[in-house]
N, C-alpha and C positions, 0 to 999 in steps of 0.2 A: 512510398518514395516518387518525387513527380520531377521532371527534370533532374533526374541526377543524382538530387537530394529531398534528404528526411523533412516528410511536410508533419511536419506536429498539428498538434491541434494549438498551436496558439495562430503556424503560418493557413492555416488553413477558416478560422475563426475570426479572428480579430484584426492581423496586422491588414485583412481586404477593409474593416471599418475603423478605421485608426482618423480615419477621414472625416468619419460621422460626426456635426453638430453638438447631439446628443449622446456623445461616446468622451469620458472623461479613460483615461490609463495612469493612474499613479504608479511611480514605480519608488523601491525604497520606501514603503511605505509598511507598518504595521496596525495591521485591528487591533485594537485593544480590547471592545467590546459591544455590546449592542447595545445601543440607547432605549429603556428600554419606561410606559408611563404602564405603568403599573403591571397589564399584564397583556401592550401592543408596542410591538418595537415599531420607533418611532425615525432610527436612522444606526446609524456605528458613530464611534468615538477611534478616531484615529491614532498615529506619532506620527512625525513627520520632521527628518532632520532638527530632531530634541522640540518641535510645539505638536502641541496638541491638537486637534480637529475633529471639527462634526459635521459629519453631514446628513442632514437628514434625508427620510427618506415619504414620497407621497404615499405610495402605494404601500410598497414589503420591502421584506429587506433580505437576498436571498443569498445565501452565506455559501462557499464554492471554496473552500482553503485547505480540501484533505481530512486525511480523516484520522493525521496528528490534529490540525490546526481548528478546522472546526467543533472541537469539542472543547478545545480549549477555551476557547474566543468562549463557546456556551456558559463554562462553568464561571467565566468570570466576568461574566453578565448574569453570574443570579441560578440559572439552568442545568439542574443535575441533582444530582442524591445528596438528599441534607446534611445527611452526617459528611457527606467529604466537605460542603461545601464550608460547613459547622467552624471544621477543621484546621482547615485557613481565614479562618473570621470572612467567610464573602453572604453576606445577604442570600436567604433565599428565595427569592423569584415563584419558579415551577420546581416543585418535587420529580426529577426525571431521572432514578435510578441507571438510566442504563445507558448514559451518558456519559460517554471515556472507555466503559466493560466492552464485550465482546470482542479486542481486539485478535483480527488473523492478518497473516499474512504468508506468502508462498515464503519455504523455503526452501534454499537448494546448497546440497554436498558436493563441493567439487571434485575431480579426479582428472587424473591430469597424467596427460603420453607425454612426450621427447619425441621432434620430429629426425628423423633421418636428415635432412636437410633443411635450411628456416624454406616456409613458403611465407610467404607475405598475405597478410588479411585480406579481401576482398569486401568488396558490397560493405556490409556493417558489420562483416567477421561475424556472423551468426546467422546462417540465411538457413538449417536446420532446426528439424523441430519433432518433437512426437510428444505422442502421450500412450500413458501403457497404463496396466493396473500392475498392482504391485501384488493383488489373490489376484487369482484368475475367476472365484466365486464372486466377489465384483460385478456389481450392476452398469459403471463407470468405470473411466480413467480416475486415477487418485495420482498418478505418477505427471510432474511437468519437462520431461528434460528441452534444453539447449546446446549444441556442439555453436563450444567461442571456438575460435584458430584461436588463440594467444591460451597463457596460461592466467587462470581465475583463482588463486587459492583464497582461504581467508588469513586476515591477519596472526592467527596462531597456525596455520598450518605453514604457511608461509617460511616457518622457522626450518620445515624439512627438508627445502630447498627446490629451487624453482627454476627451471630451465627458461635457458636463453632462449629457444628458441622450440613449441610444443604447442597443444592445444587442447582443452576440458572440455571435458563432457561433464555441463555444468545442468544439474538433473535434483529435481526432487517434488516436495512435499505439492501435488494442486488441491486436494481436497483434506489440511491439517486439520484437527481436530484439539488440537491444542487452544487456548485462547487465555489471552493477555488484557491488559486493563493499561490505563493513563489516569496519572494521580498529579493533580497541582503540586508545585514545592511553597507557599506561598500564595501570598492577599495579591504579587505582583506581577502582573498581564507579560514584564516582559521579561523573567524568568521563567527557563526551559521545563520545557515538563519531565515529570520521570517515567520514564516510558517501560511498561515490564513486559516484553511480549511475550515470553511465556514455551517459547518457543521448548517443543520434544518433553514436553512435560505430558500430554497425555503416553501412557505406554505402547499404543497403537500406533501412534504416529516412528514410535524408535524402532519398531517391527518391520514397519512400510519404506522409513528410513535405509537400514540394513536391507534390505527385498531390491530397493533404486541403487541404493552403492552396486550388489552382484549382477544387475543387468550391464548397468555400466560398464564393469572389466568385463562383461561377457562380450558387449559390441564393442568398444574401443581394442578386446584382443581379439579380433575375429581376424580368421586367413584374411580378409578382403582389404583392412587397417594397412598388414604388416607389408607393404612396399613403402609406407611412410613414416611407419614407426619405429625407434629404436629403440624403446620400452618403456614398460609402463612406470611415472612418476612416485604416483598416491593415490591409490592407500597401499597396494598393493596387497598379499592373500591373507586376509586379517580373520580372525576369527572372537568372537566371544567377544568378553569384556574391551581386548582392543580394537573390537572393530568400534564398537558402543563408543568409544573415547573420540574414534580421528570423529564418527558423524560429530559427537559432540563441538569438538571443534571445527569440524572443514564450516559444519553449519552458516551461512551467511542468509539475509534479506536478498529476495527477489527484487521488493521494493513495489510493492504489491499492497501495502496497507491499508486493510478495508472495518468495515461493519461495525464503526464507534458509533453509530447513532443510529443508528441501526430501524429495520421500515419496520410494521407488525402491528399488532394488537396487542400484547401482555404487558406484561407489568414492566418489562424494560427495552417497546419500544421507543422509542424516540420521533420520529414521523407517523403521519400515517401517510394513505395513498399516494393520496396528493402531495408527498413531502414537506408537510406542513409538521410545525413542529410542534407536538401537542399543550396543550394548556395557554399558549402565543397567539394573540392574532400578530397576521401580518408579518411571519418570519419563515422561511421555506428552505431546505440546503437543496444542494443538486451537487451531488458530488462522492467518492467511491464512500463513504463513511452511512452509505444509508441502506448496502448492501447487509440483508439479514446473515448471509454466509459469503464467503468468500469465491469468486467464480473461477473456473476449471481452468480455464487459459487467462491468458495477458488481463490486466485490467483498464490497459488503455479504451479501449473501446467500450466496452460498456457507461465508462467515468461516461465519453461525448453522449451515450444514447438516452444515461442518466440526464446532463444537460440536456438534450434535446424533448426529451417528454416535460423537462420543466417549463421552456422555454411557451410546449405546444399548450400545456397546464393555464400559464403568465397570460399568454394573450389570448385564450377562449376566457378566463375569468377577467380581465381589464379591459375587453373588449382594445386588443392595442391593436 
């Protein structure tokens, strides 16, 4: 927060620099692909207002489009798994099977209570957080909690009935074991991806989620909250298959998608320790897709650090 307003990454990094002559920000613009000369990045192809534009790069191209769009642009540029690219008719420039794989996200299961009387949200409406272990034998927390000052149901649990005035324990898995993937529908860069989040596919996540919901209910129904709480709305005292069904119906994203172009040295890695894409000269990635595994906490600050480190390495390499 700064001067009573959320201080976003845009406000912190971009807005103060908008008057610089060496910075151009294009809105309503889609990156179609990276322009490659054999195995060197020489620019990007854009689409803006129905017109295609090509912008050249003198030193290098940096993709910072996030864990969904960065691997999409790579694949449309011919960088990705050979079988996957061949399936949609894109010529392969560099076979990197890890592009679009290893998809990770924090998944949450909202538990909701009704207020005794209306309480208006304050500040961001979610100022309390908690990290905890689903199993005391774990070395580190694997659960992430936010207390939200209004109801946050999923599309499915909303059908159970949402109070006009209530609050939510928005809690979920900070270290999910399940892994998803992204797939192209066709060779059209404007076509949306198929996103197979594959949440809750690992049985360990299902057990951790059950423990997470149990803890939410214990906290929300505690004596300290009783002056403010009329009753528990959902999930209630469920067990076994009924609880598993609720968990799957309640599961929603924390909007922390990451890890789809991971850093590493194994066959599924996409970038090296300098964030450079393997096999391609002059192409670097600086966003949450390069994480090998999702961070325990929110991903915004780690993404800012990834950007800071990328800037340091670019300046050092090119003596800027």
